[in-house]
C-alpha positions as CSV (number, residue, x, y, z in Angstrom):
1,M,-162.1,-17.4,-63.1
2,P,-161.0,-20.2,-60.8
3,A,-162.8,-23.5,-61.3
4,T,-163.0,-24.3,-57.6
5,L,-166.5,-24.7,-56.3
6,G,-167.9,-23.2,-53.1
7,S,-171.1,-24.2,-51.2
8,V,-174.1,-22.4,-49.7
9,D,-172.4,-22.8,-46.3
10,A,-169.0,-21.7,-47.5
11,P,-169.3,-19.6,-50.6
12,L,-166.2,-18.4,-52.4
13,L,-165.9,-14.7,-53.1
14,L,-164.0,-13.0,-55.9
15,L,-163.3,-9.3,-56.3
16,G,-163.4,-8.0,-59.8
17,A,-161.0,-5.1,-59.2
18,S,-161.8,-2.3,-61.6
19,T,-160.8,1.3,-61.0
20,T,-164.3,2.5,-61.9
21,E,-166.8,-0.3,-61.2
22,P,-165.5,-3.0,-58.9
23,S,-167.6,-6.2,-58.8
24,L,-168.1,-9.0,-56.3
25,W,-168.6,-12.5,-57.6
26,I,-169.9,-15.5,-55.6
27,N,-169.6,-19.3,-56.1
28,V,-172.0,-21.5,-54.2
29,G,-171.3,-24.6,-56.2
30,A,-174.1,-24.4,-58.7
31,V,-172.5,-24.7,-62.1
32,G,-174.2,-23.1,-65.1
33,T,-173.4,-22.3,-68.7
34,L,-172.9,-19.2,-70.8
35,T,-173.5,-19.0,-74.5
36,I,-171.4,-16.5,-76.4
37,N,-171.6,-16.3,-80.2
38,G,-173.2,-19.7,-80.3
39,E,-170.4,-21.3,-78.2
40,T,-171.3,-22.8,-74.8
41,F,-169.0,-22.4,-71.8
42,S,-169.2,-23.4,-68.2
43,D,-169.4,-20.5,-65.7
44,N,-167.7,-22.8,-63.1
45,G,-170.3,-21.7,-60.6
46,W,-169.4,-18.0,-60.6
47,T,-172.2,-15.4,-60.7
48,L,-172.2,-11.7,-60.2
49,L,-173.2,-10.7,-56.7
50,A,-172.8,-7.0,-56.4
51,Q,-171.3,-4.0,-58.2
52,I,-170.2,-0.6,-57.0
53,Y,-170.9,2.4,-59.2
54,N,-171.0,5.1,-56.5
55,F,-168.2,4.4,-54.0
56,P,-168.8,7.4,-51.7
57,A,-172.4,6.2,-51.2
58,T,-171.2,2.9,-49.7
59,F,-170.0,4.9,-46.6
60,S,-173.2,7.0,-46.4
61,G,-176.5,6.3,-44.7
62,D,-177.7,4.7,-48.0
63,P,-174.9,2.4,-49.2
64,L,-177.1,1.1,-52.1
65,N,-177.6,4.5,-53.6
66,G,-176.4,3.9,-57.2
67,N,-174.9,0.5,-56.2
68,L,-176.4,-2.8,-57.0
69,V,-176.7,-6.2,-55.3
70,Y,-177.8,-8.6,-57.9
71,Q,-178.8,-11.6,-55.7
72,T,-180.9,-11.9,-52.6
73,L,-178.9,-14.0,-50.2
74,T,-180.4,-15.9,-47.2
75,D,-178.7,-17.7,-44.3
76,P,-176.3,-19.5,-44.2
77,T,-174.9,-17.9,-47.3
78,L,-175.6,-14.3,-46.3
79,S,-173.9,-14.8,-42.9
80,A,-170.9,-16.4,-44.6
81,V,-170.5,-13.5,-47.1
82,I,-170.8,-10.9,-44.3
83,A,-168.2,-12.8,-42.2
84,K,-165.8,-13.0,-45.1
85,L,-166.1,-9.3,-45.9
86,A,-165.5,-8.5,-42.2
87,Q,-162.2,-10.3,-42.1
88,P,-159.0,-8.2,-42.4
89,A,-157.7,-8.1,-45.9
90,S,-154.2,-8.6,-47.1
91,N,-153.7,-5.0,-48.1
92,G,-155.3,-1.6,-47.8
93,G,-156.8,-1.5,-51.2
94,L,-158.6,-4.8,-50.8
95,Q,-159.7,-3.8,-47.3
96,K,-161.3,-0.7,-48.8
97,W,-163.4,-2.8,-51.2
98,N,-164.3,-5.3,-48.5
99,A,-165.6,-2.5,-46.3
100,A,-167.6,-1.0,-49.1
101,F,-169.2,-4.3,-50.1
102,Y,-169.7,-5.2,-46.4
103,R,-171.8,-2.1,-45.9
104,M,-174.0,-3.0,-48.9
105,F,-174.9,-6.3,-47.3
106,T,-175.5,-5.0,-43.8
107,A,-177.5,-1.8,-44.7
């Protein structure tokens, strides 16, 4: 993942594009560490924000049905995330995932 740091006012978002379980990652500038097999690595500030397991539900009356938001965001971070997801994307596939994640945060 990129090493650039975001902030609570201007978080960075990263889409983990998987055909089955896309994920949304966030960076607000708080760097942590990961330990894997006894080795310690920097997470460069990236943490898992949300994951879609049930794509059709994201466009239903209950977009969180089977989908998970892993962090409780507050303003100004929540407003910044919603604003970023509402912006037009560079292609149709990315726009589809933006719209799905947008619904999860505005439900």
